[in-house]
N, C-alpha and C positions, 0 to 999 in steps of 0.2 A: 936818668934817661934823657935822650935828646929829642927835640921837637923841631920839625921844619914847617914853617908857615909859607904856603905858596899863595902869592897874590898876583893874578894877572891884571893888567891895567891898560887902558887906552884913553889918553888925554884926560888924566885925572890930576893935573898939576896942583889944584887947590886942596885936594884931599890927602895927598901923599904924606906930608909932614904930620898932619893931625893923626892919621892912622898909625904912622910909625911911633909917635909918642904914646898913643894909647896902648899899643902892643908892648912897648918898653915898660909901661907901668904894670902890665900883667906879668911880664917876664921877671920883673924885680921882686914880685911877691911869690913867685913859683920856685919849687925845688928842681924844676926841669931846666936844662940848658936850651936856649932858643937860637935858631938861625932863621932869618927872613929871606925868602927868595922872591924878589920882585921880577915879574916877567913883563917887559914893555912890549906890547903887541903892536908895534908900528905907530907909536904916538907922534903927532905932529906939533905938539905944544912943548912946554918946557919940562915935561915929566922926567925925561931921561937925565937932564942936567941936575934936577932936584935929587934924583936918586943917587947920582954920582957924588953929590955933596954929602948926602947921608952916609954913604959907604966910607967916605974918608974918615968919618968919626967912629964908625962901628964896623970892624972887620967881619962880624957875624952876618952882615948884610951881603947878599949875593944878587947881582943884577944880570938878568938875561935880556938882551936886546934883540928882538926878532927883526929880520930884514924888512918885513912889511906886515900889514895886518892879516894874520892867518886865522883869527877867530879865537873865542874863549877856550874851546876844546883843545886846540893845538897849543895855546899858551899854557894851559894847565898841564898838558902832557910834557911840555918842555920843563916846567917846574918840577914835576914828579921825577923826571929823569935825573935832574940835578940834585934833588933833595938827598941829604945824608942822614936825616933823623930817623930814629926808630918809630916815631909817630909822626904822621904827616897830616897837616891841617890845610884845607883850602878855604879861601874866603875872598870876597869881592873887595875892590879898592874904593868903592863909592861911599864908604862910611855907613851904609845901611846895615851891614853886618857889624855886630858889636864885639870887639875883642874881649870884653869882660865875660863873654860866654865861653871863652876858650877853656877855662878850668872845668866847666860842666862837661865838655866833650872829653877832656882828659880823665875825669873821674869815671866815666862810663868805659873808657878804654881800660882803665885799671881794674874794672869789675870783670873784664874778660871779653868784652865785645870786640869784634874785628873792625866794624864800621859803625860810626856814630854820625847820624845826619841831623841837621838842624830843622826845626819846624817853626816857620814864621807865623805863629798862631794869631798875632795881632799885626797883620801886615799893613804897612803905611804906603799903600799904592792906590791909584784910582781903581774903583771897583769894576766897571764895565770893560775897561781896556786892559787891565792887568790881573786883578784878583779873580774875576769870574772865569776867564779863559784858563787860568792856572788851576782853579778848583776842578773844572771839567777835565783838564788834561791829567791831573793827578789821579782822578777816579779811573780814567781810561787806562793809564799806565799801570796802576795797581792791579786792575782787573786782568790786563793782558799778561803781565809778568808774574802775577801771583805774589808780588812783594808789596805789601800794603803799607804805604807811607802817605802822610798828609801833605808833604811838600817836597816833591822831587826837584823843584827849581831852586831850592836854597843852596847856594854855593858853600855855605859854612858846613863843612864836614870834616871828620877825623878818620884816619885810616891807620891800621898797622902797616908797617913798611912792606911786609911780605905780600900783603893783599894788593896794594896799589901798584907795586912793581910788576905784578903778573898781568896787569890789564893794559891793553893798547887801545887808544881812543882815536876815533875818526868822526868826521861830520860834526854833529851837534850832540855827541854821545856823552858828554860830561855829566849831564843830568841823569843819565841812566846807570851811573857807576854802581849804586847799590844793587840794582837788578842784575847787572853783569856779574858783579862779585858774588851774588847769591848762587850762581852756577858753580862756584867753587866750594859751596857748602859752608860758608862762613856765617857768623852770627851778626845780626844788624839790630840796632835800636835807634829810636828817635827821641830827641829832647826839644822842649820848647825853648826858643831863643828870642832875644830881643830883636826887633826890626825897626830901624830908624828912618825917618823921611830923608830923602836926598837933599843935601845942603848946597852942593856946588856941582856944576856940570849938568849933563843931560844923559838920560838913559840910552844905553846902546841896544836895548831890546825893542822889538816891534812885533806887531801881529803877523808880519810876513814870515816870521820864523815858524809859524804853526805848521806849514806844509812840510818843512824840513824835519821838524820834530816827529810828525806822523810817520814819515818815511823811515826815519831812524828807529822809531818804535817797532816798525815791521821787521827791520834788520835785527834788532835786539831780540825780539821774540823768536825769530828763526835761529839765531845763534844759541839762545838758551835751550831751545827745544829740539832742534834738528841739525845742529852743526856737524855732529858725528854720524848722523843717519838721514841725510837729505832724501834718500829714496822713499822714506816713509811719507813725507809730505807730497812730493811730486808723484810718487807711485799711487797714493790714495786718490789724488785728483785725477790721475790718468785712468785708473780703474773705474772710478765713478763716471767720468765722461764717456769712456769707451763702453761701459756697461749700459748706460742709458741709450747710447747710440745703437748698440746691438739689439736692445729690447724693442726700440722703435722699428728697426729694420725687420726683426723677426715678426713683430705684430703685423706689419704691412705685408710681409710675405705670406703669412697665414691668411690674411684677408684676400690677397690676390688668388691664392690657391683654392680656397674653399667658398669664397663669396664673389669671385670674379671682379673685385674692385681694382680699378686702374692704379698704377703706381707712378707712371711717368709724369702725370700732371699734378702731383701732390708735393708741396714744398717740404713735407716731413721727410721724404726720402733723402733730400739734400742735407737736411739737418742731421739725420742719423749718420750719414757719411762723414759730415764735418765733425761730429762728436767722436766718432771712432778714430778719425785721423788725429784729432786733438789729444785723445787718450794715448795714442801711440807716442805722440810728441812729448807729453808730460812724462811718461815712463822713460823715454830716451833722455830727457833732461835730468831725471833723477839719477840715472846711471852715470851720466857725465858728471853730475854734482858729487856722486859717491867717489869717483876717481879723483876729482879735484880736492875733496875733503881729505882723502888719504894722502895725496901729495902735500897738502898744506900741513898736516900733522907730522908726517914722516920726514919731510925735507927739513923742517925746523926742529925736529925732535920735540915737538909740542905734545905734552901729555894729554890724555883724555880723562885724567883724574887728578886730584890734588890731595896730598897727604897732610894730615894735621900733625901726626906724631908717629914714631916707630918705637915700639917697646921690645927689647930683646933681653934674654937672660944673659948674665955674665958667663964667661968661659968656665969659671970655678963651679957655678951651679950646674952647668951642662955636663961637666965631668964628674 
């Protein structure tokens, strides 16, 4: 079987050769054939020239040079599109992911899992700025998506080709690949992997990514639960809002008719009207979303289901 290793990078000139040599050591001991896809995400140092020199020595090295810095998700997506292996592995270029863990991922794929994700159980990063926010985020993502993993942020993952080729990534969604793939009914497992301190260069991650991750999490949750039935989420909110508004208006009308209580000088009447209008708007949004959902699936012939296997009797048995 063939393996494609996807490595997005940005200004990692001191790490590239070390990482390449470590991967080659793993490949030399493996019964798999390896190709390495480096995705240069707009580096401004000598990363690209180093990659070109490596490629001259090894034709199994593929270089994708992006026109500018598009971000890790886009770089991984470019690598996935170019990969030709039956098993696709993603990893960082900063040497914190250990290539020696690649056989662990491949063993789990051989056991029948569709996605194998790394768990940096002994993470070598600052606690308050990196580890603590990551732990909180992992709990929230696991609870929201119902896919319980210890470490969504670990780039070191392995995928069967048919799984990753069916996924399109946007924003910062590379960390949500296991959750997105779960909607296809695939099997996922997690393995403990080594995590090493960064030796050269600086981290490209910051606390500012938190807001983008939260927004992408909302998107992922919507896609997992309601992409083919958006009226269920918008319609529910519309009925709740409109129902509360109607109850408030009905109560005030009853008070006016039987107790002579004034309505015009009470702010609740405006709140009830607002809630009913908002309810109508939510239901209208749901109907529009339903039409967009159908256009999205039908125009691209995108299935609303994923088949694992088809079993048929032979013609001889049927006759």
